[in-house]
C-alpha positions as a Python dict, from the first residue, in 0.01 Angstrom:
ca = {
    (1, 'M'): (0, 0, 0),
    (2, 'P'): (126, -339, -107),
    (3, 'T'): (451, -470, 34),
    (4, 'E'): (739, -516, -205),
    (5, 'I'): (856, -878, -233),
    (6, 'P'): (1229, -929, -204),
    (7, 'D'): (1410, -1064, -511),
    (8, 'E'): (1515, -1390, -338),
    (9, 'K'): (1152, -1466, -246),
    (10, 'K'): (1044, -1386, -604),
    (11, 'E'): (1274, -1660, -717),
    (12, 'D'): (1132, -1905, -469),
    (13, 'I'): (782, -1817, -578),
    (14, 'R'): (878, -1873, -945),
    (15, 'K'): (1022, -2220, -860),
    (16, 'Y'): (710, -2328, -663),
    (17, 'R'): (494, -2204, -945),
    (18, 'Q'): (697, -2406, -1201),
    (19, 'E'): (680, -2711, -983),
    (20, 'F'): (299, -2669, -940),
    (21, 'Y'): (243, -2640, -1318),
    (22, 'R'): (481, -2946, -1378),
    (23, 'L'): (284, -3150, -1133),
    (24, 'K'): (-49, -3029, -1272),
    (25, 'E'): (58, -3139, -1621),
    (26, 'I'): (174, -3480, -1501),
    (27, 'A'): (-158, -3532, -1313),
    (28, 'E'): (-350, -3444, -1624),
    (29, 'I'): (-150, -3677, -1848),
    (30, 'V'): (-190, -3977, -1621),
    (31, 'E'): (-534, -3879, -1509),
    (32, 'V'): (-479, -3861, -1139),
    (33, 'S'): (-544, -3585, -892),
    (34, 'L'): (-278, -3315, -825),
    (35, 'Y'): (-257, -3458, -472),
    (36, 'T'): (-164, -3806, -602),
    (37, 'A'): (101, -3663, -842),
    (38, 'H'): (248, -3461, -559),
    (39, 'K'): (249, -3771, -317),
    (40, 'Y'): (419, -3984, -593),
    (41, 'G'): (685, -3715, -631),
    (42, 'K'): (749, -3717, -254),
    (43, 'L'): (771, -4097, -248),
    (44, 'K'): (1023, -4084, -533),
    (45, 'E'): (1226, -3829, -336),
    (46, 'E'): (1217, -4047, -25),
    (47, 'N'): (1328, -4350, -229),
    (48, 'E'): (1620, -4152, -368),
    (49, 'E'): (1721, -4041, -15),
    (50, 'L'): (1704, -4407, 106),
    (51, 'K'): (1942, -4504, -186),
    (52, 'Y'): (2189, -4234, -96),
    (53, 'N'): (2178, -4332, 267),
    (54, 'A'): (2236, -4704, 183),
    (55, 'L'): (2529, -4605, -40),
    (56, 'S'): (2678, -4403, 245),
    (57, 'R'): (2638, -4698, 485),
    (58, 'L'): (2805, -4935, 231),
    (59, 'I'): (3105, -4696, 205),
    (60, 'E'): (3121, -4662, 580),
    (61, 'E'): (3122, -5037, 612),
    (62, 'I'): (3407, -5069, 368),
    (63, 'L'): (3601, -4804, 552),
    (64, 'S'): (3552, -4966, 893),
    (65, 'R'): (3545, -5341, 815),
    (66, 'K'): (3830, -5339, 565),
    (67, 'G'): (4025, -5064, 742),
    (68, 'M'): (4056, -4867, 411),
    (69, 'N'): (4052, -4496, 351),
    (70, 'Q'): (3883, -4311, 70),
    (71, 'N'): (4201, -4314, -142),
    (72, 'K'): (4221, -4692, -136),
    (73, 'I'): (3848, -4736, -206),
    (74, 'A'): (3884, -4486, -500),
    (75, 'A'): (4169, -4679, -649),
    (76, 'M'): (3982, -5009, -616),
    (77, 'I'): (3671, -4888, -784),
    (78, 'G'): (3840, -4670, -1047),
    (79, 'V'): (3732, -4318, -940),
    (80, 'E'): (3896, -4018, -769),
    (81, 'K'): (3901, -3975, -393),
    (82, 'Q'): (3671, -3671, -421),
    (83, 'T'): (3415, -3883, -606),
    (84, 'V'): (3410, -4132, -318),
    (85, 'S'): (3345, -3840, -80),
    (86, 'L'): (3055, -3726, -301),
    (87, 'Y'): (2905, -4070, -306),
    (88, 'K'): (2940, -4092, 74),
    (89, 'R'): (2775, -3754, 126),
    (90, 'G'): (2491, -3830, -106),
    (91, 'K'): (2581, -3562, -360),
    (92, 'I'): (2610, -3797, -653),
    (93, 'F'): (2518, -4149, -740),
    (94, 'P'): (2756, -4401, -903),
    (95, 'E'): (2684, -4575, -1236),
    (96, 'R'): (2618, -4946, -1220),
    (97, 'R'): (2977, -5054, -1296),
    (98, 'I'): (3109, -4846, -1013),
    (99, 'L'): (2838, -4968, -773),
    (100, 'K'): (2941, -5329, -859),
    (101, 'N'): (3297, -5246, -780),
    (102, 'L'): (3192, -5098, -443),
    (103, 'F'): (3009, -5418, -348),
    (104, 'S'): (3311, -5610, -454),
    (105, 'A'): (3535, -5393, -237),
    (106, 'A'): (3306, -5463, 57),
    (107, 'G'): (3338, -5832, -5),
    (108, 'V'): (2963, -5886, -56),
    (109, 'D'): (2769, -6007, -357),
    (110, 'Y'): (2645, -5740, -591),
    (111, 'K'): (2275, -5638, -545),
    (112, 'T'): (2087, -5333, -654),
    (113, 'L'): (2064, -5069, -376),
    (114, 'D'): (1698, -5146, -349),
    (115, 'E'): (1787, -5507, -256),
    (116, 'F'): (2063, -5382, -26),
    (117, 'I'): (1814, -5148, 150),
    (118, 'E'): (1559, -5435, 196),
    (119, 'N'): (1825, -5648, 355),
    (120, 'Q'): (1928, -5375, 592),
    (121, 'A'): (1575, -5326, 723),
}
């Protein structure tokens, strides 16, 4: 007799199936293997994680070097304190204007986060 799959597992299976078909479609469009499409997706995720980590380091640097708290940073860059917290925890990513303001608050020349990451390595 087959075992009944719990509802929460069914949802996971559905998500994985959707991801598989999405990757398969991408692989067919760009004429690469499913493995290559999957690998590219993983690299993209890792790049996003690097950017969020770099942003978090930048905010930490402002907090420690300038002796500021999140309220002061928020006022300087034109966002709410909770937004700074979300940036710091990697939950959301600022638009370019806010990112420029963060670099300014840190007292460093504006760079893209990619450049910032390269200089940190």
